[in-house]
N, CA, C, O and the ligand as a Tripos MOL2 file, in Angstrom:
@<TRIPOS>MOLECULE
protein
  269   267    68     0     0
PROTEIN
NO_CHARGES

@<TRIPOS>ATOM
      1 N           0.8230   -1.2250    0.0150 N.3       1 MET1
      2 CA          0.0410    0.1320    0.0130 C.3       1 MET1
      3 C           0.9450    1.2540    0.0020 C.2       1 MET1
      4 O           1.6510    1.5560    0.9650 O.2       1 MET1
      5 N           0.9160    1.8890   -1.1320 N.am      2 ALA2
      6 CA          1.7850    3.0380   -1.2310 C.3       2 ALA2
      7 C           1.1960    4.3380   -0.5720 C.2       2 ALA2
      8 O           0.0110    4.3210   -0.2380 O.2       2 ALA2
      9 N           1.9080    5.3940   -0.3790 N.am      3 LEU3
     10 CA          1.4790    6.5980    0.1670 C.3       3 LEU3
     11 C           1.3020    7.6640   -0.8140 C.2       3 LEU3
     12 O           2.3140    8.2840   -1.1400 O.2       3 LEU3
     13 N           0.0860    8.0050   -1.3830 N.am      4 PRO4
     14 CA         -0.0230    8.9480   -2.3360 C.3       4 PRO4
     15 C           0.1870   10.4640   -1.6160 C.2       4 PRO4
     16 O          -0.4180   10.8390   -0.6120 O.2       4 PRO4
     17 N           1.1260   11.1950   -2.3240 N.am      5 TYR5
     18 CA          1.4110   12.4770   -1.7590 C.3       5 TYR5
     19 C           1.5440   13.5750   -2.8560 C.2       5 TYR5
     20 O           2.0270   13.3720   -3.9690 O.2       5 TYR5
     21 N           1.0770   14.7080   -2.4250 N.am      6 CYS6
     22 CA          0.9720   15.8870   -3.4250 C.3       6 CYS6
     23 C           2.0740   16.7070   -2.8890 C.2       6 CYS6
     24 O           1.9110   17.1980   -1.7720 O.2       6 CYS6
     25 N           3.2240   16.9330   -3.5570 N.am      7 SER7
     26 CA          4.3200   17.8050   -3.2350 C.3       7 SER7
     27 C           4.0170   19.2260   -3.4020 C.2       7 SER7
     28 O           4.6160   20.0800   -2.7480 O.2       7 SER7
     29 N           3.0930   19.5120   -4.2700 N.am      8 GLN8
     30 CA          2.6670   20.9140   -4.5180 C.3       8 GLN8
     31 C           2.0080   21.5420   -3.3720 C.2       8 GLN8
     32 O           2.2760   22.6940   -3.0310 O.2       8 GLN8
     33 N           1.0650   20.7350   -2.7130 N.am      9 HIS9
     34 CA          0.2910   21.3100   -1.6470 C.3       9 HIS9
     35 C           0.7770   20.6250   -0.3690 C.2       9 HIS9
     36 O           0.1990   20.9160    0.6780 O.2       9 HIS9
     37 N           1.7420   19.7800   -0.3500 N.am     10 GLU10
     38 CA          2.3090   19.0600    0.8400 C.3      10 GLU10
     39 C           1.1780   18.4610    1.6490 C.2      10 GLU10
     40 O           0.9240   18.8060    2.8030 O.2      10 GLU10
     41 N           0.5000   17.5160    0.9470 N.am     11 ARG11
     42 CA         -0.6540   16.7460    1.5020 C.3      11 ARG11
     43 C          -0.5030   15.3150    1.3110 C.2      11 ARG11
     44 O          -0.1220   14.8780    0.2250 O.2      11 ARG11
     45 N          -0.7770   14.5500    2.2980 N.am     12 LEU12
     46 CA         -0.6870   13.0710    2.2510 C.3      12 LEU12
     47 C          -2.0070   12.4740    2.3570 C.2      12 LEU12
     48 O          -2.8630   12.9290    3.1160 O.2      12 LEU12
     49 N          -2.2060   11.3550    1.5290 N.am     13 PHE13
     50 CA         -3.5380   10.6620    1.5200 C.3      13 PHE13
     51 C          -3.4740    9.5200    2.5810 C.2      13 PHE13
     52 O          -2.6260    8.6340    2.4820 O.2      13 PHE13
     53 N          -4.3920    9.5530    3.6110 N.am     14 LEU14
     54 CA         -4.4670    8.4960    4.5080 C.3      14 LEU14
     55 C          -5.4610    7.5040    4.0870 C.2      14 LEU14
     56 O          -6.6620    7.7650    4.0310 O.2      14 LEU14
     57 N          -4.9110    6.2650    3.7650 N.am     15 GLN15
     58 CA         -5.8230    5.2270    3.2670 C.3      15 GLN15
     59 C          -6.9180    4.7500    4.2630 C.2      15 GLN15
     60 O          -8.0400    4.4160    3.8830 O.2      15 GLN15
     61 N          -6.5360    4.7410    5.5070 N.am     16 TYR16
     62 CA         -7.5250    4.2350    6.4860 C.3      16 TYR16
     63 C          -8.5510    5.2610    6.8680 C.2      16 TYR16
     64 O          -9.5830    4.9180    7.4450 O.2      16 TYR16
     65 N          -8.2770    6.6110    6.5390 N.am     17 GLN17
     66 CA         -9.2300    7.6070    6.7940 C.3      17 GLN17
     67 C          -9.9600    7.9670    5.4880 C.2      17 GLN17
     68 O         -11.0080    8.6130    5.4970 O.2      17 GLN17
     69 N          -9.3580    7.5190    4.3520 N.am     18 GLN18
     70 CA         -9.7500    8.0020    2.9780 C.3      18 GLN18
     71 C          -9.8770    9.5320    2.9260 C.2      18 GLN18
     72 O         -10.8670   10.1050    2.4700 O.2      18 GLN18
     73 N          -8.8370   10.1240    3.4100 N.am     19 ALA19
     74 CA         -8.8750   11.5880    3.4320 C.3      19 ALA19
     75 C          -7.4330   12.1690    3.2440 C.2      19 ALA19
     76 O          -6.4330   11.5190    3.5490 O.2      19 ALA19
     77 N          -7.3890   13.4290    2.7230 N.am     20 TRP20
     78 CA         -6.0220   14.0370    2.6860 C.3      20 TRP20
     79 C          -5.7860   14.9650    3.9010 C.2      20 TRP20
     80 O          -6.6880   15.6130    4.4310 O.2      20 TRP20
     81 N          -4.5520   14.9720    4.2790 N.am     21 MET21
     82 CA         -4.1430   15.7700    5.3680 C.3      21 MET21
     83 C          -2.8120   16.5300    5.0570 C.2      21 MET21
     84 O          -2.0180   16.1030    4.2190 O.2      21 MET21
     85 N          -2.5940   17.7310    5.8040 N.am     22 ALA22
     86 CA         -1.4280   18.4260    5.5410 C.3      22 ALA22
     87 C          -0.2690   17.6290    6.0160 C.2      22 ALA22
     88 O          -0.3510   17.0320    7.0890 O.2      22 ALA22
     89 N           0.8180   17.5790    5.2830 N.am     23 PHE23
     90 CA          1.9480   16.7830    5.7090 C.3      23 PHE23
     91 C           3.2910   17.4420    5.2400 C.2      23 PHE23
     92 O           3.4980   17.6330    4.0410 O.2      23 PHE23
     93 N           4.1510   17.7670    6.1540 N.am     24 PRO24
     94 CA          5.3590   18.4680    5.8030 C.3      24 PRO24
     95 C           6.2890   17.7810    4.7940 C.2      24 PRO24
     96 O           6.5600   16.5930    4.9670 O.2      24 PRO24
     97 N           6.7510   18.3990    3.8370 N.am     25 ALA25
     98 CA          7.6980   17.7210    2.7710 C.3      25 ALA25
     99 C           8.9560   17.2060    3.4730 C.2      25 ALA25
    100 O           9.6000   16.2990    2.9460 O.2      25 ALA25
    101 N           9.3500   17.7610    4.6790 N.am     26 ALA26
    102 CA         10.5250   17.2690    5.3340 C.3      26 ALA26
    103 C          10.3410   15.8880    5.8310 C.2      26 ALA26
    104 O          11.2610   15.0710    5.8440 O.2      26 ALA26
    105 N           9.0210   15.6130    6.2820 N.am     27 LEU27
    106 CA          8.7150   14.3170    6.7550 C.3      27 LEU27
    107 C           8.6760   13.2260    5.5820 C.2      27 LEU27
    108 O           9.0710   12.0690    5.7240 O.2      27 LEU27
    109 N           8.1800   13.7240    4.4850 N.am     28 ILE28
    110 CA          8.1240   12.8500    3.2700 C.3      28 ILE28
    111 C           9.6180   12.3970    2.9680 C.2      28 ILE28
    112 O           9.9380   11.2330    2.7270 O.2      28 ILE28
    113 N          10.4500   13.4370    3.0140 N.am     29 THR29
    114 CA         11.8540   13.1520    2.7060 C.3      29 THR29
    115 C          12.4270   12.0840    3.6820 C.2      29 THR29
    116 O          13.2750   11.2860    3.2830 O.2      29 THR29
    117 N          11.9990   12.0690    4.8630 N.am     30 ARG30
    118 CA         12.5130   11.0690    5.8560 C.3      30 ARG30
    119 C          11.9040    9.7600    5.4740 C.2      30 ARG30
    120 O          12.5940    8.7420    5.5180 O.2      30 ARG30
    121 N          10.6380    9.7240    5.0960 N.am     31 ILE31
    122 CA         10.0650    8.4430    4.7230 C.3      31 ILE31
    123 C          10.6320    7.8850    3.4070 C.2      31 ILE31
    124 O          10.7190    6.6700    3.2290 O.2      31 ILE31
    125 N          10.9880    8.7200    2.5570 N.am     32 LYS32
    126 CA         11.7750    8.2380    1.2410 C.3      32 LYS32
    127 C          13.0240    7.6170    1.7490 C.2      32 LYS32
    128 O          13.3750    6.5240    1.3030 O.2      32 LYS32
    129 N          13.7620    8.2800    2.7100 N.am     33 THR33
    130 CA         15.0810    7.6260    3.1610 C.3      33 THR33
    131 C          14.8080    6.3550    3.7450 C.2      33 THR33
    132 O          15.5330    5.3950    3.4820 O.2      33 THR33
    133 N          13.7170    6.2440    4.6040 N.am     34 LEU34
    134 CA         13.4430    4.9500    5.1010 C.3      34 LEU34
    135 C          13.1470    3.9570    3.9930 C.2      34 LEU34
    136 O          13.6450    2.8310    4.0080 O.2      34 LEU34
    137 N          12.3550    4.3670    3.0550 N.am     35 TYR35
    138 CA         12.0240    3.4210    1.9330 C.3      35 TYR35
    139 C          13.2850    2.9790    1.1910 C.2      35 TYR35
    140 O          13.3810    1.8520    0.7060 O.2      35 TYR35
    141 N          14.2450    3.8970    1.1190 N.am     36 HIS36
    142 CA         15.4770    3.5390    0.4460 C.3      36 HIS36
    143 C          16.2600    2.4150    1.2280 C.2      36 HIS36
    144 O          16.9160    1.5540    0.6420 O.2      36 HIS36
    145 N          16.1430    2.4900    2.5500 N.am     37 ARG37
    146 CA         16.8510    1.4960    3.3070 C.3      37 ARG37
    147 C          15.9390    0.2580    3.4190 C.2      37 ARG37
    148 O          16.3890   -0.8750    3.2500 O.2      37 ARG37
    149 N          14.7200    0.4910    3.6900 N.am     38 PHE38
    150 CA         13.7840   -0.7490    3.9170 C.3      38 PHE38
    151 C          12.6340   -0.5780    2.7880 C.2      38 PHE38
    152 O          11.6310    0.0900    3.0390 O.2      38 PHE38
    153 N          12.7970   -1.1310    1.6880 N.am     39 PRO39
    154 CA         11.8400   -1.0240    0.5960 C.3      39 PRO39
    155 C          10.5130   -1.7460    0.8900 C.2      39 PRO39
    156 O          10.1620   -2.7030    0.1990 O.2      39 PRO39
    157 N           9.8120   -1.3070    1.8710 N.am     40 LEU40
    158 CA          8.4860   -1.9130    2.1690 C.3      40 LEU40
    159 C           7.4400   -1.0370    1.4680 C.2      40 LEU40
    160 O           7.5330    0.1770    1.2870 O.2      40 LEU40
    161 N           6.4110   -1.8540    1.0950 N.am     41 PRO41
    162 CA          5.3350   -0.9590    0.3000 C.3      41 PRO41
    163 C           4.7780    0.0200    1.0560 C.2      41 PRO41
    164 O           4.3380    1.0120    0.4740 O.2      41 PRO41
    165 N           4.6960   -0.0740    2.4660 N.am     42 GLU42
    166 CA          4.0840    0.9990    3.3610 C.3      42 GLU42
    167 C           4.9110    2.2240    3.2220 C.2      42 GLU42
    168 O           4.3760    3.2910    3.5220 O.2      42 GLU42
    169 N           6.1000    2.2190    2.8230 N.am     43 PHE43
    170 CA          6.8960    3.4170    2.8310 C.3      43 PHE43
    171 C           7.0650    3.9420    1.4410 C.2      43 PHE43
    172 O           7.8390    4.8820    1.2640 O.2      43 PHE43
    173 N           6.4050    3.4130    0.4340 N.am     44 GLU44
    174 CA          6.5540    3.8850   -0.8430 C.3      44 GLU44
    175 C           5.8260    5.0980   -1.1130 C.2      44 GLU44
    176 O           4.6010    4.9800   -1.1270 O.2      44 GLU44
    177 N           6.3130    6.2390   -1.3320 N.am     45 VAL45
    178 CA          5.6780    7.5120   -1.6780 C.3      45 VAL45
    179 C           5.4860    7.7400   -3.1100 C.2      45 VAL45
    180 O           6.4460    7.8230   -3.8750 O.2      45 VAL45
    181 N           4.1890    7.8490   -3.5180 N.am     46 THR46
    182 CA          4.0090    8.1920   -4.9690 C.3      46 THR46
    183 C           3.3990    9.5170   -5.2050 C.2      46 THR46
    184 O           2.5110    9.9060   -4.4470 O.2      46 THR46
    185 N           3.7930   10.2270   -6.1720 N.am     47 GLU47
    186 CA          3.2380   11.5310   -6.4600 C.3      47 GLU47
    187 C           1.7800   11.4060   -6.9350 C.2      47 GLU47
    188 O           1.4660   10.6730   -7.8730 O.2      47 GLU47
    189 N           0.8920   12.1670   -6.2330 N.am     48 ALA48
    190 CA         -0.5200   12.0400   -6.7520 C.3      48 ALA48
    191 C          -1.1760   13.4520   -6.5940 C.2      48 ALA48
    192 O          -0.7600   14.2420   -5.7470 O.2      48 ALA48
    193 N          -2.1870   13.7370   -7.4130 N.am     49 PRO49
    194 CA         -2.9860   14.9070   -7.1740 C.3      49 PRO49
    195 C          -3.8970   14.8170   -6.0380 C.2      49 PRO49
    196 O          -4.6540   13.8580   -5.8860 O.2      49 PRO49
    197 N          -3.8300   15.8300   -5.2230 N.am     50 CYS50
    198 CA         -4.6780   15.7920   -4.0320 C.3      50 CYS50
    199 C          -6.0040   16.5250   -4.1670 C.2      50 CYS50
    200 O          -6.3270   17.0890   -5.2120 O.2      50 CYS50
    201 N          -6.8130   16.4940   -2.9970 N.am     51 ASP51
    202 CA         -8.1420   17.1160   -3.2230 C.3      51 ASP51
    203 C          -8.1060   18.5560   -3.6670 C.2      51 ASP51
    204 O          -9.0030   18.9710   -4.4000 O.2      51 ASP51
    205 N          -7.0690   19.3930   -3.2470 N.am     52 ARG52
    206 CA         -6.8790   20.7000   -3.6080 C.3      52 ARG52
    207 C          -6.5700   20.8660   -5.1080 C.2      52 ARG52
    208 O          -7.0260   21.8230   -5.7350 O.2      52 ARG52
    209 N          -5.7720   19.9020   -5.6900 N.am     53 CYS53
    210 CA         -5.5400   19.7920   -7.0360 C.3      53 CYS53
    211 C          -6.7950   19.7010   -7.8270 C.2      53 CYS53
    212 O          -7.0960   20.4670   -8.7430 O.2      53 CYS53
    213 N          -7.4880   18.7160   -7.4040 N.am     54 GLU54
    214 CA         -8.8500   18.5180   -8.1060 C.3      54 GLU54
    215 C          -9.8250   19.6470   -7.9220 C.2      54 GLU54
    216 O         -10.5590   19.9720   -8.8550 O.2      54 GLU54
    217 N          -9.8650   20.2530   -6.7700 N.am     55 ALA55
    218 CA        -10.7080   21.4190   -6.5740 C.3      55 ALA55
    219 C         -10.3720   22.4800   -7.5620 C.2      55 ALA55
    220 O         -11.2320   23.2050   -8.0630 O.2      55 ALA55
    221 N          -8.9680   22.5620   -7.8590 N.am     56 HIS56
    222 CA         -8.5140   23.6900   -8.6850 C.3      56 HIS56
    223 C          -8.9620   23.3690  -10.1990 C.2      56 HIS56
    224 O          -9.2240   24.2690  -10.9980 O.2      56 HIS56
    225 N          -9.0210   22.1060  -10.4900 N.am     57 GLU57
    226 CA         -9.4000   21.8220  -11.8940 C.3      57 GLU57
    227 C         -10.9070   21.8960  -12.1230 C.2      57 GLU57
    228 O         -11.3570   22.2530  -13.2120 O.2      57 GLU57
    229 N         -11.7080   21.5480  -11.0670 N.am     58 GLY58
    230 CA        -13.0870   21.4550  -11.1820 C.3      58 GLY58
    231 C         -13.7700   22.8770  -11.4320 C.2      58 GLY58
    232 O         -13.2080   23.9090  -11.0670 O.2      58 GLY58
    233 N         -14.9440   22.8800  -12.0390 N.am     59 PRO59
    234 CA        -15.5220   24.1140  -12.3070 C.3      59 PRO59
    235 C         -16.4150   24.7050  -11.1210 C.2      59 PRO59
    236 O         -16.8710   25.8470  -11.0620 O.2      59 PRO59
    237 N         -16.5710   23.6220  -10.1430 N.am     60 GLN60
    238 CA        -17.3330   24.1630   -8.9920 C.3      60 GLN60
    239 C         -16.6250   25.1850   -8.1070 C.2      60 GLN60
    240 O         -15.4040   25.1320   -7.9580 O.2      60 GLN60
    241 N         -17.4310   26.1770   -7.4790 N.am     61 GLU61
    242 CA        -16.8600   27.1710   -6.6890 C.3      61 GLU61
    243 C         -16.5940   26.5010   -5.2020 C.2      61 GLU61
    244 O         -17.3110   25.6230   -4.7220 O.2      61 GLU61
    245 N         -15.5710   27.0040   -4.6360 N.am     62 THR62
    246 CA        -15.3340   26.4750   -3.2900 C.3      62 THR62
    247 C         -16.3090   27.0890   -2.3160 C.2      62 THR62
    248 O         -16.6330   28.2740   -2.3960 O.2      62 THR62
    249 N         -16.7790   26.2540   -1.3820 N.am     63 SER63
    250 CA        -17.6790   26.8890   -0.4250 C.3      63 SER63
    251 C         -17.0900   26.8980    0.9810 C.2      63 SER63
    252 O         -16.4680   25.8940    1.3290 O.2      63 SER63
    253 N         -17.2040   27.8170    1.7440 N.am     64 ASP64
    254 CA        -16.7010   27.9630    3.0890 C.3      64 ASP64
    255 C         -17.5770   27.4010    4.1180 C.2      64 ASP64
    256 O         -17.2230   27.3930    5.2970 O.2      64 ASP64
    257 N         -18.7430   26.9150    3.7210 N.am     65 THR65
    258 CA        -19.7130   26.3480    4.6450 C.3      65 THR65
    259 C         -19.2200   25.3010    5.3870 C.2      65 THR65
    260 O         -18.7610   24.3360    4.7740 O.2      65 THR65
    261 N         -19.2270   25.3050    6.7190 N.am     66 PRO66
    262 CA        -18.6760   24.0780    7.5920 C.3      66 PRO66
    263 C         -19.6640   22.9670    7.5720 C.2      66 PRO66
    264 O         -20.8710   23.2020    7.5290 O.2      66 PRO66
    265 N         -19.2010   21.8150    7.6010 N.am     67 GLN67
    266 CA        -20.1790   20.6410    7.5480 C.3      67 GLN67
    267 C         -20.7500   20.3730    9.0160 C.2      67 GLN67
    268 O         -21.5600   19.4660    9.2080 O.2      67 GLN67
    269 ZN         -2.3650   19.0420   -4.6250 Zn       68 ZN68
@<TRIPOS>BOND
     1     1     2 1
     2     2     3 1
     3     3     4 2
     4     3     5 am
     5     5     6 1
     6     6     7 1
     7     7     8 2
     8     7     9 am
     9     9    10 1
    10    10    11 1
    11    11    12 2
    12    11    13 am
    13    13    14 1
    14    14    15 1
    15    15    16 2
    16    15    17 am
    17    17    18 1
    18    18    19 1
    19    19    20 2
    20    19    21 am
    21    21    22 1
    22    22    23 1
    23    23    24 2
    24    23    25 am
    25    25    26 1
    26    26    27 1
    27    27    28 2
    28    27    29 am
    29    29    30 1
    30    30    31 1
    31    31    32 2
    32    31    33 am
    33    33    34 1
    34    34    35 1
    35    35    36 2
    36    35    37 am
    37    37    38 1
    38    38    39 1
    39    39    40 2
    40    39    41 am
    41    41    42 1
    42    42    43 1
    43    43    44 2
    44    43    45 am
    45    45    46 1
    46    46    47 1
    47    47    48 2
    48    47    49 am
    49    49    50 1
    50    50    51 1
    51    51    52 2
    52    51    53 am
    53    53    54 1
    54    54    55 1
    55    55    56 2
    56    55    57 am
    57    57    58 1
    58    58    59 1
    59    59    60 2
    60    59    61 am
    61    61    62 1
    62    62    63 1
    63    63    64 2
    64    63    65 am
    65    65    66 1
    66    66    67 1
    67    67    68 2
    68    67    69 am
    69    69    70 1
    70    70    71 1
    71    71    72 2
    72    71    73 am
    73    73    74 1
    74    74    75 1
    75    75    76 2
    76    75    77 am
    77    77    78 1
    78    78    79 1
    79    79    80 2
    80    79    81 am
    81    81    82 1
    82    82    83 1
    83    83    84 2
    84    83    85 am
    85    85    86 1
    86    86    87 1
    87    87    88 2
    88    87    89 am
    89    89    90 1
    90    90    91 1
    91    91    92 2
    92    91    93 am
    93    93    94 1
    94    94    95 1
    95    95    96 2
    96    95    97 am
    97    97    98 1
    98    98    99 1
    99    99   100 2
   100    99   101 am
   101   101   102 1
   102   102   103 1
   103   103   104 2
   104   103   105 am
   105   105   106 1
   106   106   107 1
   107   107   108 2
   108   107   109 am
   109   109   110 1
   110   110   111 1
   111   111   112 2
   112   111   113 am
   113   113   114 1
   114   114   115 1
   115   115   116 2
   116   115   117 am
   117   117   118 1
   118   118   119 1
   119   119   120 2
   120   119   121 am
   121   121   122 1
   122   122   123 1
   123   123   124 2
   124   123   125 am
   125   125   126 1
   126   126   127 1
   127   127   128 2
   128   127   129 am
   129   129   130 1
   130   130   131 1
   131   131   132 2
   132   131   133 am
   133   133   134 1
   134   134   135 1
   135   135   136 2
   136   135   137 am
   137   137   138 1
   138   138   139 1
   139   139   140 2
   140   139   141 am
   141   141   142 1
   142   142   143 1
   143   143   144 2
   144   143   145 am
   145   145   146 1
   146   146   147 1
   147   147   148 2
   148   147   149 am
   149   149   150 1
   150   150   151 1
   151   151   152 2
   152   151   153 am
   153   153   154 1
   154   154   155 1
   155   155   156 2
   156   155   157 am
   157   157   158 1
   158   158   159 1
   159   159   160 2
   160   159   161 am
   161   161   162 1
   162   162   163 1
   163   163   164 2
   164   163   165 am
   165   165   166 1
   166   166   167 1
   167   167   168 2
   168   167   169 am
   169   169   170 1
   170   170   171 1
   171   171   172 2
   172   171   173 am
   173   173   174 1
   174   174   175 1
   175   175   176 2
   176   175   177 am
   177   177   178 1
   178   178   179 1
   179   179   180 2
   180   179   181 am
   181   181   182 1
   182   182   183 1
   183   183   184 2
   184   183   185 am
   185   185   186 1
   186   186   187 1
   187   187   188 2
   188   187   189 am
   189   189   190 1
   190   190   191 1
   191   191   192 2
   192   191   193 am
   193   193   194 1
   194   194   195 1
   195   195   196 2
   196   195   197 am
   197   197   198 1
   198   198   199 1
   199   199   200 2
   200   199   201 am
   201   201   202 1
   202   202   203 1
   203   203   204 2
   204   203   205 am
   205   205   206 1
   206   206   207 1
   207   207   208 2
   208   207   209 am
   209   209   210 1
   210   210   211 1
   211   211   212 2
   212   211   213 am
   213   213   214 1
   214   214   215 1
   215   215   216 2
   216   215   217 am
   217   217   218 1
   218   218   219 1
   219   219   220 2
   220   219   221 am
   221   221   222 1
   222   222   223 1
   223   223   224 2
   224   223   225 am
   225   225   226 1
   226   226   227 1
   227   227   228 2
   228   227   229 am
   229   229   230 1
   230   230   231 1
   231   231   232 2
   232   231   233 am
   233   233   234 1
   234   234   235 1
   235   235   236 2
   236   235   237 am
   237   237   238 1
   238   238   239 1
   239   239   240 2
   240   239   241 am
   241   241   242 1
   242   242   243 1
   243   243   244 2
   244   243   245 am
   245   245   246 1
   246   246   247 1
   247   247   248 2
   248   247   249 am
   249   249   250 1
   250   250   251 1
   251   251   252 2
   252   251   253 am
   253   253   254 1
   254   254   255 1
   255   255   256 2
   256   255   257 am
   257   257   258 1
   258   258   259 1
   259   259   260 2
   260   259   261 am
   261   261   262 1
   262   262   263 1
   263   263   264 2
   264   263   265 am
   265   265   266 1
   266   266   267 1
   267   267   268 2
@<TRIPOS>SUBSTRUCTURE
     1 MET1         2 RESIDUE 1 A MET
     2 ALA2         6 RESIDUE 1 A ALA
     3 LEU3        10 RESIDUE 1 A LEU
     4 PRO4        14 RESIDUE 1 A PRO
     5 TYR5        18 RESIDUE 1 A TYR
     6 CYS6        22 RESIDUE 1 A CYS
     7 SER7        26 RESIDUE 1 A SER
     8 GLN8        30 RESIDUE 1 A GLN
     9 HIS9        34 RESIDUE 1 A HIS
    10 GLU10       38 RESIDUE 1 A GLU
    11 ARG11       42 RESIDUE 1 A ARG
    12 LEU12       46 RESIDUE 1 A LEU
    13 PHE13       50 RESIDUE 1 A PHE
    14 LEU14       54 RESIDUE 1 A LEU
    15 GLN15       58 RESIDUE 1 A GLN
    16 TYR16       62 RESIDUE 1 A TYR
    17 GLN17       66 RESIDUE 1 A GLN
    18 GLN18       70 RESIDUE 1 A GLN
    19 ALA19       74 RESIDUE 1 A ALA
    20 TRP20       78 RESIDUE 1 A TRP
    21 MET21       82 RESIDUE 1 A MET
    22 ALA22       86 RESIDUE 1 A ALA
    23 PHE23       90 RESIDUE 1 A PHE
    24 PRO24       94 RESIDUE 1 A PRO
    25 ALA25       98 RESIDUE 1 A ALA
    26 ALA26      102 RESIDUE 1 A ALA
    27 LEU27      106 RESIDUE 1 A LEU
    28 ILE28      110 RESIDUE 1 A ILE
    29 THR29      114 RESIDUE 1 A THR
    30 ARG30      118 RESIDUE 1 A ARG
    31 ILE31      122 RESIDUE 1 A ILE
    32 LYS32      126 RESIDUE 1 A LYS
    33 THR33      130 RESIDUE 1 A THR
    34 LEU34      134 RESIDUE 1 A LEU
    35 TYR35      138 RESIDUE 1 A TYR
    36 HIS36      142 RESIDUE 1 A HIS
    37 ARG37      146 RESIDUE 1 A ARG
    38 PHE38      150 RESIDUE 1 A PHE
    39 PRO39      154 RESIDUE 1 A PRO
    40 LEU40      158 RESIDUE 1 A LEU
    41 PRO41      162 RESIDUE 1 A PRO
    42 GLU42      166 RESIDUE 1 A GLU
    43 PHE43      170 RESIDUE 1 A PHE
    44 GLU44      174 RESIDUE 1 A GLU
    45 VAL45      178 RESIDUE 1 A VAL
    46 THR46      182 RESIDUE 1 A THR
    47 GLU47      186 RESIDUE 1 A GLU
    48 ALA48      190 RESIDUE 1 A ALA
    49 PRO49      194 RESIDUE 1 A PRO
    50 CYS50      198 RESIDUE 1 A CYS
    51 ASP51      202 RESIDUE 1 A ASP
    52 ARG52      206 RESIDUE 1 A ARG
    53 CYS53      210 RESIDUE 1 A CYS
    54 GLU54      214 RESIDUE 1 A GLU
    55 ALA55      218 RESIDUE 1 A ALA
    56 HIS56      222 RESIDUE 1 A HIS
    57 GLU57      226 RESIDUE 1 A GLU
    58 GLY58      230 RESIDUE 1 A GLY
    59 PRO59      234 RESIDUE 1 A PRO
    60 GLN60      238 RESIDUE 1 A GLN
    61 GLU61      242 RESIDUE 1 A GLU
    62 THR62      246 RESIDUE 1 A THR
    63 SER63      250 RESIDUE 1 A SER
    64 ASP64      254 RESIDUE 1 A ASP
    65 THR65      258 RESIDUE 1 A THR
    66 PRO66      262 RESIDUE 1 A PRO
    67 GLN67      266 RESIDUE 1 A GLN
    68 ZN68       269 GROUP 0 **** ****
């Protein structure tokens, strides 16, 4: 299970929560270093468009209404 990460917005996708969260690029660098030493699928970081990327592409206007 790889880790989808958007380096543009510094957001990581959590599989178990099915949600994006802010995640510092410095920590991703550490995970990549770990993966280099221990090539486990859990540590594999893959570049992916996050929810903000998709919101940017979509025609819908962003709403500030809290849920
Ligand atoms: Zn993004």
